[in-house]
C-alpha positions in Angstrom: -22.4 4.5 -27.6 -21.1 4.0 -24.1 -20.2 0.4 -23.3 -20.1 -1.3 -19.9 -16.7 -2.4 -18.8 -17.1 -5.9 -17.7 -15.4 -7.3 -14.6 -15.0 -10.4 -12.6 -14.4 -10.9 -8.9 -12.6 -14.1 -8.1 -14.3 -14.9 -4.8 -15.3 -18.4 -3.9 -19.0 -17.8 -4.2 -21.7 -20.5 -4.3 -21.6 -22.1 -7.7 -23.5 -25.1 -9.2 -21.5 -28.3 -8.8 -19.7 -29.7 -11.8 -22.2 -32.5 -12.2 -21.1 -33.2 -15.7 -17.6 -34.0 -14.5 -19.0 -36.7 -12.3 -21.4 -38.3 -14.8 -19.1 -38.3 -17.8 -20.5 -35.4 -19.8 -17.7 -34.2 -22.1 -19.2 -31.0 -23.4 -17.5 -28.5 -21.1 -15.7 -30.2 -18.2 -12.7 -32.4 -18.0 -11.0 -34.4 -15.3 -7.6 -33.0 -14.2 -4.7 -35.5 -13.6 -2.3 -34.4 -10.9 1.4 -34.1 -11.4 3.6 -37.1 -10.9 2.2 -40.5 -10.3 -0.2 -40.3 -7.3 -1.8 -43.5 -6.2 -5.1 -44.2 -7.9 -8.2 -45.9 -6.5 -11.6 -46.5 -8.0 -14.8 -45.8 -6.1 -17.3 -48.4 -6.9 -20.8 -46.8 -6.5 -22.6 -50.0 -7.6 -24.6 -50.9 -10.6 -21.5 -50.8 -12.8 -20.5 -47.2 -11.9 -16.9 -46.6 -11.0 -15.0 -43.3 -10.7 -11.2 -42.7 -10.5 -9.8 -40.8 -7.5 -6.3 -39.8 -6.6 -4.8 -40.2 -3.1 -4.1 -37.1 -1.1 -2.0 -38.2 1.8 -1.4 -36.2 4.9 2.1 -34.5 4.8 2.3 -34.8 1.0 0.9 -32.2 -1.4 -0.8 -33.0 -4.7 -0.2 -30.6 -7.5 -1.9 -29.8 -10.8 -2.0 -27.1 -13.4 -5.0 -25.3 -15.0 -5.3 -22.6 -17.7 -7.8 -20.0 -16.7 -10.3 -18.5 -16.7 -11.9 -21.6 -15.4 -13.9 -23.0 -12.5 -12.4 -26.0 -10.6 -14.3 -28.5 -8.4 -12.5 -30.6 -5.9 -14.6 -33.7 -4.9 -13.2 -35.6 -2.0 -13.9 -38.9 -0.2 -12.1 -39.5 3.1 -10.6 -43.0 3.6 -12.0 -44.4 6.8 -10.4 -47.2 8.9 -13.6 -48.2 10.7 -17.4 -48.3 10.1 -18.3 -45.7 12.8 -15.5 -43.2 12.2 -16.5 -39.6 11.3 -13.8 -37.9 9.2 -13.1 -34.3 10.2 -10.7 -32.8 7.6 -9.8 -29.8 5.5 -8.6 -29.8 1.9 -6.5 -26.6 1.3 -5.7 -25.2 -2.1 -2.4 -23.3 -2.4 -0.9 -21.2 -5.2 2.7 -20.8 -4.2 2.8 -19.3 -0.7 -0.8 -18.2 -0.9 -3.9 -20.0 0.5 -6.5 -19.8 -2.3 -9.3 -21.8 -0.7 -10.0 -24.0 2.3 -13.2 -25.7 3.5 -13.7 -27.9 6.5 -15.6 -31.1 6.0 -17.3 -33.8 8.1 -18.3 -37.1 6.6 -19.3 -40.6 7.7 -19.2 -43.9 5.8 -21.0 -44.0 2.5 -22.4 -46.8 0.4 -19.9 -48.3 -2.1 -16.3 -49.4 -1.8 -12.8 -48.5 -2.9 -11.1 -50.7 -5.4 -7.4 -50.6 -4.7 -7.6 -49.6 -1.0 -8.6 -51.3 2.2 -10.0 -48.0 3.5 -13.7 -47.5 3.6 -15.2 -44.6 1.6 -16.8 -41.6 3.3 -19.6 -39.6 1.8 -18.4 -37.2 -0.9 -17.7 -33.6 -0.2 -17.0 -30.9 -2.8 -16.1 -27.3 -3.2 -15.4 -25.0 -6.1 -13.0 -22.1 -6.7 -12.4 -19.7 -9.7 -9.1 -19.6 -11.7 -8.1 -16.3 -13.1 -6.8 -15.7 -16.6 -3.5 -17.4 -17.4 -1.7 -20.6 -16.4 -1.7 -21.4 -12.7 -0.1 -24.2 -10.6 -2.0 -25.3 -7.5 -1.3 -27.9 -4.8 -3.7 -29.6 -2.5 -2.9 -30.1 1.2 -4.7 -32.3 3.7 -5.3 -31.1 7.3 -6.9 -33.6 9.7 -6.5 -35.0 13.2 -8.2 -38.3 12.7 -7.6 -39.4 9.1 -4.4 -39.7 7.0 -5.8 -40.1 3.5 -8.4 -38.4 1.3 -9.2 -39.5 -2.2 -9.8 -36.5 -4.6 -11.3 -36.1 -8.0 -10.4 -32.8 -9.7 -12.7 -31.4 -12.5 -12.4 -28.1 -14.4 -14.9 -26.2 -16.5 -13.4 -23.7 -18.9 -14.9 -20.2 -18.9 -15.1 -18.5 -22.3 -12.3 -16.1 -22.9 -14.4 -14.0 -25.3 -14.5 -10.5 -23.8 -12.2 -11.6 -21.0 -12.5 -9.1 -18.2 -9.7 -6.5 -18.0 -9.9 -6.4 -14.2 -9.3 -9.2 -11.8 -9.7 -9.3 -8.0 -8.5 -12.5 -6.3 -8.4 -13.1 -2.6 -5.3 -15.0 -1.6 -5.6 -15.3 2.2 -8.5 -14.7 4.6 -9.7 -15.6 8.0 -13.3 -16.7 7.5 -16.2 -16.2 5.3 -19.6 -15.2 6.7 -23.0 -14.6 5.1 -25.1 -11.5 5.9 -28.9 -11.7 5.4 -31.3 -8.9 4.9 -35.0 -9.2 4.0 -34.1 -9.3 0.2 -30.8 -11.0 -0.2 -27.7 -12.6 1.1 -24.2 -11.1 0.9 -20.8 -12.7 1.6 -18.2 -11.0 3.7 -14.8 -11.8 5.0 -13.9 -11.4 8.7 -10.7 -9.6 9.8 -9.5 -9.0 13.3 -6.3 -7.5 14.8 -4.5 -10.8 14.5 -5.6 -11.9 11.1 -6.3 -9.7 8.1 -7.0 -10.3 4.4 -4.7 -10.5 1.4 -6.0 -9.6 -2.0 -4.5 -9.8 -5.5 -5.8 -7.0 -7.7 -4.9 -6.0 -11.3 -5.3 -2.3 -11.9 -5.9 0.4 -12.7 -9.2 0.3 -10.9 -11.3 2.0 -8.2 -11.9 -0.7 -5.6 -15.0 -0.3 -3.5 -14.5 -1.7 0.0 -17.7 -2.2 2.1 -17.1 -2.8 5.8 -19.3 -3.6 8.9 -18.1 -3.6 12.5 -19.5 -6.5 14.6 -21.2 -5.6 17.9 -20.9 -8.0 20.8 -23.2 -7.8 23.8 -21.0 -5.3 25.8 -20.9 -2.8 22.9 -23.6 -0.2 22.3 -24.2 3.2 20.7 -21.6 4.2 18.2 -18.2 2.6 17.9 -15.1 3.3 15.8 -12.6 1.2 13.8 -9.6 1.8 11.5 -8.5 -0.4 8.5 -5.1 -0.1 7.0 -4.1 -1.1 3.4 -0.5 -1.9 2.7 1.7 -3.5 0.0 5.1 -5.1 0.7 5.0 -3.7 4.2 4.4 -0.1 3.1 1.2 1.5 4.3 -0.8 2.9 1.4 -4.1 4.1 2.9 -6.0 4.2 6.2 -9.8 4.2 6.4 -11.7 5.1 9.6 -15.4 4.9 10.4 -17.8 5.4 13.3 -20.9 3.3 13.1 -24.0 2.0 14.9 -25.9 -1.3 14.9 -27.9 -2.3 11.9 -31.6 -2.9 12.6 -32.3 -4.9 9.4 -29.5 -7.4 8.9 -28.1 -10.5 10.7 -25.5 -13.2 10.1 -26.6 -16.7 9.2 -23.3 -18.4 10.3 -21.9 -16.0 13.0 -23.7 -16.0 16.3 -23.3 -13.6 19.3 -22.7 -10.5 17.2 -24.8 -7.8 15.4 -23.5 -6.2 12.3 -23.2 -2.4 12.0 -24.5 -0.2 9.3 -22.2 -0.5 6.2 -19.5 2.0 5.5 -18.1 2.3 1.9 -14.6 3.4 0.9 -12.9 3.7 -2.4 -9.3 2.6 -2.9 -7.5 3.7 -6.1 -5.3 0.8 -7.3 -2.7 1.9 -9.9 -1.8 0.0 -13.1 -0.2 -3.4 -12.7 -0.7 -6.4 -10.4 -0.7 -5.7 -6.7 -0.9 -7.9 -3.6 -2.7 -5.8 -0.9 -2.9 -6.5 2.8 -6.0 -5.3 4.7 -5.6 -5.2 8.5 -7.6 -4.0 11.4 -5.5 -1.3 13.2 -7.8 0.0 15.8 -11.3 -1.2 16.7 -13.8 -1.2 19.6 -15.2 -4.4 17.9 -13.3 -7.6 18.0 -14.0 -8.3 14.3 -14.9 -6.3 11.2 -16.5 -7.8 8.1 -15.3 -6.7 4.7 -16.2 -7.3 1.0 -15.1 -5.8 -2.3 -16.8 -4.7 -5.5 -16.1 -2.5 -8.5 -18.1 0.5 -9.7 -19.9 0.4 -13.1 -18.1 2.7 -15.4 -18.9 4.1 -18.9 -16.3 4.8 -21.5 -17.0 7.3 -24.4 
């Protein structure tokens, strides 16, 4: 009987928050303690509820280790120096030299107080990212123009290793995520342009499906062309070209002023082993092209 080869794509998709890590449920999740001895504060939410956070200070990284496969949630509360300050900040997740995840947050003062800090707590913000199979060391980095300290709470949920997927795709660096809507569903893409491409970690052998859409601005019409190059360690492996026209049935939720093209699909054969692939926009009439990845379903005899 043919069996379906299972796979997992390590993109930062919308996942349910790790509520159990916040309310003390010990069934699947655990709180991760960062390396060293980072400063600890307690967030007093009232009614006898307190939660431990670790200080992430601008200019200083906060490291931790996690054994995958797992899903990690980073919950943060900015430390405010005044009642009416709005925190604008970004918590970046790095694995060595590669940026794994980064979300921008805005938050104003929340109810409650910090025990162990004179700063005022902002409303909590959270994001999740997936951890591939194996042991990984990550570090958090704070980027902000108007605050110097964010307090973070790191929780992890272990994913069952039973039937662990033999294929792993893991984006390391990218410009921006956007969401394409049609009448039936929503699909996440990554933007690339001629200044900033996308870096992807892939474990082969596999046939990687690359779906792309050129983005039409107001001055573009008819059919336009673009070329995407794939390279590894500076060596060009493959070049894909397409000529496309506007889509009449899709639009972006979070990208204004452009219209996506009809999709083009390419297949990149990735050999055995672990590869870090660079996807760059070589030539294009459009300023940006959206790209996403998937794997074909295969049967083995």
